[in-house]
C-alpha positions, 0 to 999 in steps of 0.5 A: 800417161798415154791416152788413146781413142779409136772411132768407127763411123757407122754412117754412110758416106753421105751422112757422116762428116768429111772429117771426124778429127774436129770432134775428137780434138774438141773432146780431148781438149775438154778432158785430157788431164795434162798438156800433151807433149806429143800427139799422133793419129791415123785415119783410114783411106775412106775416113770411116775409122781413125785412132788418136793418141796423146801423151805427156811423156817425153819421146822414148824410142823403145816405147813409140806412142803409135805404131803406124803403117799402110794397114793401120795403127796400134798403141798401148798403155802401160808396158809390154815385155816383148813385141807388140802384137801385129795389127792383124792379131789385134783386130781379129776377134779369135786370136790369142794375145800372149805377151808379158806386161801390164797393158791395154791395146787400142788399134784401127785399120781399114776394116775396123777398130779394136781394144784389148785388155790384159789378164789383170784388167789393170790397164782399162779399156772403155767403149761406147756404141751409138747408132752413129759411132763405135768408140774405144779408148782408155779414158772413160770421159774421152770415150763419152765425149766423143760418142756424145758431144752433149756430155758429160751425162752421169750414169748414176747407177755406175756411180752408186758403186763408187758410193757403196764401195769406192769403185765401180762394181759392174761394167758400168762407168760414171758416164752414160753409155760407156762400159768397161771391158773385162780382163782378158777380153777384146772388143772389135768393130768390123767394117760392117759396124758390128761389135763383138766383145769376147774373152780371148786365149785358152786359160791354163789347166793347172800351174805350180808355184814354180811356174808362178815364180818363173813368170814373176822373174820374167816380169821384172827381168827388163829392170836389170838394165836400169841405171837407178835402183827401183824404189819399192814401198815395203810394208809388213804384209805378204805382197811387198815382201815377196816383191822385194825378194823377187827383185833381189833374186832377179838381180834388180837393184832396189831401195825400199821405203815405208810411210808411217810412224815408228810404232806402226806394225808396217814400219817395224816389220818392213825394217826386219824384212829389209835387213834380212834381204840386205836392201836399203830401207827408209821410213817417211811420214804418212803419205798425203799430208804433212805430219809434224810433231804436234800438227797435221796439214792436209788438203781434202778438197784438192785431193777430191778434185784430183780423184775426180779428174784423174780417177774420172770419179770412179775411184774414191778420193780415199785412195791416193791418185796423182797431180793433175798436169804433173810433169812425167818423170821417165827415170822414176820406176815405182813398184808396190805389191799392188795386185798381190792379193790375186795370189791369195784369191783374196775375197775367196779366202775371206770366207771361213767356210768355202762350202757355205753358199749363204756365207759366200753370198753374204760376203759378196753382198757386203762388197757392194751394198754397205753404202746402199742403205743411204741410197734413194729407194729408186737408185738402190733398186736400179743398183741391185738390178745392175749387180744381180748377176754377181749375187747370182754368180755367188749363189751358183759358183760359190767362192769362184765367183768371189775370186772372179769379182776380185779380179774383174772389179777390185783389180780391174776397176779399183786398181785400174783406176788407181794405176791410170791416175798415177801414170800421169807422173811415172810408169809404175811396174806391177809384176803381180798384174803382169798378163802372164803372171796372172794367167799362171796364178789363176791356173792354180787351184783356189784352195791353194791360194786361199790357204796362202800355200801358193804365195808361201811356196813362191816366197820359199822359192825366191827367198827361203831366208824369209821363212821365219820373219814375222808379219804385221797383223796376222800369220799365214792362214795355214800357220794359225794353229801352233805345232806340237813339236817343241822345236817347231813351236819355238819357231812358231812363237818367234813368228808371232805377228806384230800388232798395233792399236788397229791390228796391222793398220797404222796407229794414226791415219790422217784420212780417217782419224781427224774430225777436221777431215770429216768436216771438210768431207761433210761440207763437200757432200752437203754442197752437192747439186740436186742430181746427187740427191737423186742417187742418195737419200738426203736425210740419211746422208745428211745425218751420216756426214754431220756426225764428225766426232764419233766415227769409225775408220770405215765410216770415214772411208765411206764419207770419202766415197760420198764426197768424191761423187758429190764433187764430181756431180757438182762440177760436171766432172771438171770437163773443161779448164777447171780441171787444171785449177790449182786452188789449195784448201789446206787445213791444219789440225792437231795430231793426236798423241802417239798411242792415243785411241782416235775417234774412229777406234772408239767403242767395241772395235777400239776395245777389241783392238786394244785387247788384241794388242795387250794379248799380243804384247803378253805373248811376246 
């Protein structure tokens, strides 16, 4: 993990401190989620601007922590495929940045500071502006503590997004006064202290599947020289399938693995894909818990604390993060299909009739407001005001707004928080989030993406032999209706998707299917401090979390969201030595028999899932 912060002091020479470093170092000492093995810094001649960097990564000659010269310094999180842009280009508000990779840049020079995000936004940049300081960095809590030493002060409206969706749904963060930079955007602060935030670059007018395939191949080409094969998590869906096809085509050695039970649709289909491409494949236990023949051992409380510390309380603990203080392994290069939904304009493709603006608005609201019914009246009103621009965009722009929301919030904030968290242990490569790939993909029409024609055509370009290998859960959108030609119909039947008790979901998920997990989450929520109950309605939430035996998977997911925010507020975001506490709270539960319907699947949803499974079995 690499952490950067740049500071511009707006005060006059008489009013500002002679040395700005003590305040920056004090803030870093309270919140870095690792013990630094390397530090670097640069200060302008007049002391007005500075940039600092810390990392737990071993020294890597090809990835210097901070590039410095007499004019200033610049650094990047993530990875860059190519040359790091010169300082002048990073500091200029009107210059394009057209370099591959998944990155963010932070820079400082004699005339000011800047930060920039790539087209996916998956390496995040945060900023805070006060009367005295402009602070830019890639860790929100650090930016907050540098800008305001009295922190951490929560932003309850920003945290409302985590309660409702599991991630922030606007540019707000968990911290008062700290905002997030949108994808393909730059923030600059000049010598006069004026701040400018704007998008950069001219987006392409159009692109083809061949253009996207070419950008994807370029995004993984640096991996050809790796000594060890790339480890790839393979599922039964579209995105990881395309990724293993991409690596195979590019000549990158790859080994694949799938977490789950032998009966899971993901496991069944992943084996078929790996066999078709001739790549090694292994199956492991469900991640995040020790799953044995008749029991499951899990630690909810440590997982929640790690989500608060590494995800900075802006990523629900429902999602896997990493280990606070973990040792960095430079030899590990994990890959997944994260971000592949961009190729399918995911949220835009979830609306049956793209021309139905009421349906588009309803879907947009569902992304943000499902947990809002348990907020207090005041917090819900503030939250709806904060998110009103997204609702208005859906009314005005239709599915284009859903596509934009997906990239800016779901990818930039949800995937960004997950990516930042996991970088404490290794540098993950994410080809779908590559700056030049996302530029090319977003230049393809939304219609070609929502129909899944784009991703299917790219897959055909890279691995035509996978054309008839079935999926888990559902077909291509354009392949849902059977053809009339007998030969094509036979092939269509061979592509019948694999479904399980939960559709394409795992037949067992410890995160959602065990009442003991829900009891742990309920204890965390009910132990929340008074400020938490300013955000959510005590009566409604108490009633919601107290019912642990009859909950859908979606209900349990929302309990994880609530517990993450409750724990963050209960411990002041673990700012201080507490973030390194290694106390364990393991719970052992009996594992439901394979094939049994768990509590989250009861009722109508469970019946519908069972009927789908039966119908699918009859068809096969």
